C-alpha positions in Angstrom: 74.2 136.9 122.6 77.6 137.4 120.9 77.1 137.9 117.2 80.1 140.2 116.3 83.0 138.7 114.4 86.4 139.5 115.6 88.5 142.1 113.6 92.2 142.9 113.4 91.6 145.5 116.1 90.6 142.9 118.7 93.0 140.1 118.0 94.9 140.8 121.2 91.9 139.9 123.3 91.6 136.4 124.5 89.2 134.1 122.6 86.5 133.0 125.0 85.9 129.3 124.6 83.4 126.9 126.0 82.6 123.1 125.9 79.2 121.6 125.5 79.3 118.0 126.8 82.2 117.1 129.0 82.4 113.3 128.8 86.0 112.1 128.4 86.5 113.8 125.0 84.8 117.0 126.0 86.8 117.2 129.2 90.0 116.9 127.1 88.8 119.8 125.1 88.3 121.8 128.3 91.8 120.9 129.4 93.4 122.0 126.2 91.4 125.3 126.0 92.6 126.0 129.5 96.2 125.4 128.5 96.2 127.5 125.2 97.6 130.9 125.4 95.3 133.8 124.4 92.3 131.6 125.2 90.0 131.9 128.2 87.9 128.9 129.2 84.7 130.8 129.8 82.5 127.9 130.9 81.3 124.4 130.3 77.9 122.8 130.2 76.7 119.2 130.5 73.3 117.6 131.3 75.0 115.7 134.2 75.4 118.5 136.7 77.7 116.5 138.9 80.1 115.9 136.0 79.8 119.6 135.0 80.8 120.8 138.5 83.7 118.4 138.7 85.2 119.4 135.3 84.6 123.1 135.9 86.4 122.9 139.2 89.3 121.0 137.6 89.9 123.7 135.0 89.0 126.8 136.9 85.8 127.7 135.2 82.0 127.6 135.8 79.3 125.1 135.0 76.5 127.1 133.3 73.4 126.4 131.2 73.7 126.5 127.4 72.2 129.9 126.9 74.6 131.5 129.4 77.5 129.7 127.8 76.7 131.0 124.4 76.4 134.6 125.7 79.9 134.3 127.1 81.7 132.5 124.3 83.3 133.3 120.9 83.9 129.6 120.2 82.6 126.3 121.5 83.3 122.6 121.2 80.2 120.5 120.8 80.9 117.0 122.2 77.4 115.8 122.9 75.9 112.5 121.6 75.7 112.4 117.8 71.9 112.4 117.8 72.0 115.9 119.4 74.7 117.4 117.1 72.3 119.0 114.7 70.1 120.8 117.2 73.1 121.8 119.4 75.3 123.1 116.6 72.4 124.9 115.0 71.7 126.7 118.3 75.3 127.7 118.6 75.5 129.1 115.1 72.2 131.0 115.6 73.9 132.6 118.6 76.8 133.8 116.3 79.3 131.4 117.9 82.0 129.5 116.0 81.8 125.8 116.4 84.0 122.7 116.5 81.7 119.7 116.4 83.1 116.3 117.2 82.8 113.7 114.4 80.5 112.8 112.8 79.2 116.2 111.8 75.6 115.0 112.3 73.4 112.0 112.2 72.6 112.4 108.5 74.2 114.0 105.4 71.1 116.2 105.0 71.6 117.6 108.6 75.3 118.2 107.9 74.4 120.1 104.7 71.9 122.3 106.6 74.5 123.1 109.2 77.1 124.0 106.6 74.6 126.3 104.9 73.7 128.0 108.2 77.4 128.6 109.0 78.0 130.1 105.5 75.0 132.4 105.8 76.2 133.5 109.2 79.8 134.0 108.2 80.8 131.6 110.9 83.5 128.9 111.3 82.2 125.3 111.5 85.0 122.8 111.9 84.5 119.0 112.2 86.6 117.2 114.8 88.5 114.7 112.6 91.4 114.7 115.0 93.7 112.4 113.1 94.2 115.1 110.5 96.3 116.8 113.2 98.4 113.8 114.1 102.0 114.9 113.2 102.7 111.6 111.4 99.6 112.0 109.2 100.7 115.6 108.5 104.1 114.3 107.4 102.5 111.9 105.0 100.2 114.6 103.6 103.3 116.6 102.8 104.8 113.6 100.9 101.8 112.4 99.0 101.9 114.9 96.1 105.3 113.5 95.0 104.1 109.9 95.0 102.4 107.8 92.4 100.0 106.1 94.8 98.6 102.6 94.0 96.9 101.6 97.2 96.2 102.7 100.8 95.5 100.4 103.7 94.2 101.6 107.1 93.8 99.5 110.3 92.1 100.8 113.5 91.8 97.8 115.7 91.5 97.1 119.4 90.1 94.9 122.1 86.5 95.2 123.4 85.8 98.3 125.4 84.3 98.3 128.9 80.8 99.3 127.9 77.7 97.1 127.7 76.5 98.9 124.5 79.5 100.0 122.4 78.7 102.3 119.5 78.9 101.5 115.9 82.5 100.7 115.0 82.2 102.3 111.6 81.1 105.7 112.9 83.2 105.6 116.1 86.5 104.4 114.5 86.5 103.7 110.8 85.2 107.2 109.9 88.6 108.6 111.0 90.4 106.6 108.3 87.7 107.3 105.7 88.4 111.0 106.3 92.2 110.6 106.2 92.3 108.5 103.0 90.0 111.0 101.2 92.0 114.0 102.5 95.5 112.7 101.5 94.2 111.6 98.1 92.2 114.8 97.6 89.4 112.7 95.9 85.9 111.4 96.4 85.3 107.7 96.0 83.8 106.0 93.0 82.6 102.8 94.5 82.5 101.0 97.9 82.2 97.4 99.0 82.0 96.4 102.6 81.5 93.5 105.0 81.0 93.3 108.8 80.6 90.8 111.5 80.5 90.4 115.3 77.3 92.5 115.8 78.8 95.5 114.1 82.1 95.5 116.1 84.2 94.5 113.1 84.0 95.9 109.6 86.2 96.2 106.5 85.6 98.2 103.4 87.3 98.6 100.0 87.0 102.1 98.6 87.9 102.8 94.9 89.2 106.2 93.9 90.9 107.3 90.6 93.6 104.7 90.1 93.8 104.0 93.8 92.2 101.3 95.9 91.9 101.8 99.7 91.1 99.2 102.3 90.0 100.3 105.7 89.4 98.0 108.7 88.0 98.8 112.1 87.6 96.4 115.0 86.7 96.2 118.7 87.3 92.4 118.8 91.1 92.4 118.1 93.3 91.6 121.1 95.9 94.2 120.2 95.6 97.9 119.7 96.6 98.9 116.2 96.4 102.3 114.5 98.3 102.1 111.2 98.2 103.5 107.7 100.2 102.0 104.8 100.6 103.8 101.4 101.9 101.7 98.5 103.3 103.9 95.7 105.4 103.0 92.7 108.4 104.8 94.3 108.1 103.5 97.8 106.1 102.0 100.7 105.1 104.4 103.5 104.1 103.1 106.9 102.5 105.3 109.5 101.9 104.4 113.1 99.4 106.8 114.6 100.2 105.7 118.2 103.9 106.1 117.9 103.6 109.1 115.6 106.2 107.6 113.3 106.7 107.3 109.6 108.9 104.8 107.7 109.6 105.0 104.0 110.9 101.8 102.3 112.7 102.4 99.0 114.8 100.4 96.5 113.8 97.0 97.7 115.7 94.3 95.8 116.6 90.6 96.2 120.1 89.1 95.7 121.9 85.8 96.1 125.3 85.8 97.9 128.0 83.2 97.9 129.9 82.7 101.2 132.4 79.8 101.5 130.8 78.0 98.6 127.3 78.4 100.2 124.6 80.4 98.4 122.2 82.4 100.5 119.4 84.7 99.7 118.7 88.1 101.1 116.3 91.0 100.5 117.5 94.5 101.2 115.8 97.9 101.1 116.6 101.4 102.1 114.5 102.6 105.0 114.1 106.4 105.6 112.8 107.9 108.8 111.6 111.4 108.1 111.4 113.8 110.9 108.0 114.0 112.5 107.2 116.9 114.8 105.8 115.6 118.0 102.7 117.1 119.6 99.3 116.3 120.9 96.8 116.1 118.0 94.0 117.6 120.1 96.1 120.6 120.9 97.0 121.0 117.2 93.4 120.7 116.3 92.2 123.4 118.8 95.0 125.8 117.9 93.9 125.5 114.3 90.3 126.0 115.1 91.0 129.1 117.3 93.2 130.6 114.6 90.4 130.1 112.0 87.8 131.6 114.4 90.1 134.6 115.2 90.4 135.7 111.6 87.3 134.1 110.1 89.3 131.9 107.7 88.4 128.5 106.4 89.0 125.8 109.0 91.4 122.9 108.3 88.6 120.4 108.4 85.5 122.0 106.8 81.9 121.0 107.2 82.1 119.7 103.6 84.9 117.4 104.6 82.8 116.1 107.5 79.8 115.6 105.2 82.0 113.6 102.7 83.3 111.3 105.4 79.8 110.8 106.8 78.4 110.0 103.4 81.0 107.3 102.8 80.7 105.9 106.3 76.9 105.6 106.0 77.3 103.7 102.7 79.8 101.4 104.4 77.4 100.9 107.3 74.5 100.0 105.0 76.7 97.5 103.1 78.4 96.0 106.1 75.6 95.8 108.7 72.3 96.0 106.7 69.2 97.7 108.1 69.4 99.1 111.6 67.8 97.3 114.4 64.4 98.9 114.9 64.8 98.7 118.6 67.5 101.4 118.4 64.9 104.1 117.9 63.3 103.1 121.2 66.3 103.9 123.3 65.7 106.4 126.0 67.6 109.6 125.2 68.6 109.8 128.8 70.7 106.6 128.3 72.3 107.8 125.0 75.4 109.5 126.3 78.3 110.1 123.9 80.3 106.9 123.6 83.6 107.3 125.4 85.7 106.1 122.4 89.3 107.0 121.7 90.6 107.5 118.2 
């Protein structure tokens, strides 16, 4: 198996990439790897052989077993169900292969910590797939935030029910994105969390307290409109981010005034609205380009294992507060029916 790190002498060689688990998200990883320059899609694997054959044919590669894939690849994406993250990622790291694992990093914080330690000991890159970090609008706000005196942050990730009989937990499927974004732009860990949920775990809201900043995050699969928004309230301005439109609006100098026109008084409220330039681009492509660059030179990835662990730890706390103890019947679910939820960010 490949255990040799790349050096400056080999940087002109293509990075050999693979994908483990090619549901809708994993297939998109295969597509982007196939599109990236200086990257060779060396193979894919999936427990569903029919899906594996179809995806491999679509992107000009081969469906192979996991051992063969790891022998061929320098880097892999792990997009299997969350319950299989720990075992799969650990196997990849043992083979000396750099890994991008879809969020959350693992089922438990302890598993995440073990994977982080394994990657450190092996000198390998372990990146967590918090894709919204690579949304151009979020990156624009991240560049602005250091110059702002932030008071509060509000995030909404809402949408209608999905076409699945057993949708995954809305906190780990959706809200964890915003938990990660808020923590990353503030550069802080939370002090306290309160949370509530309803509709059988398909709606949840949490208030997260940081140093002098309060964040409110809401996730829903029972809202009849798709919303992906982030609002930052600062003393200097109000910043509105639309993830879907990849747009940023900055509201400044808001003030009220009364005007007299033909003896009639009327009230108006005006503000200056700035529209900073946002570089367009597919977040997933940005994410995989960043991962491949880190793997090529062995540098720290943009979203570290520690970042993934921090987001998971907060999400687990929110889940306990919002939903209470897990249904004991969940543990009886047949592994063959537990495929990765096909959930978009």
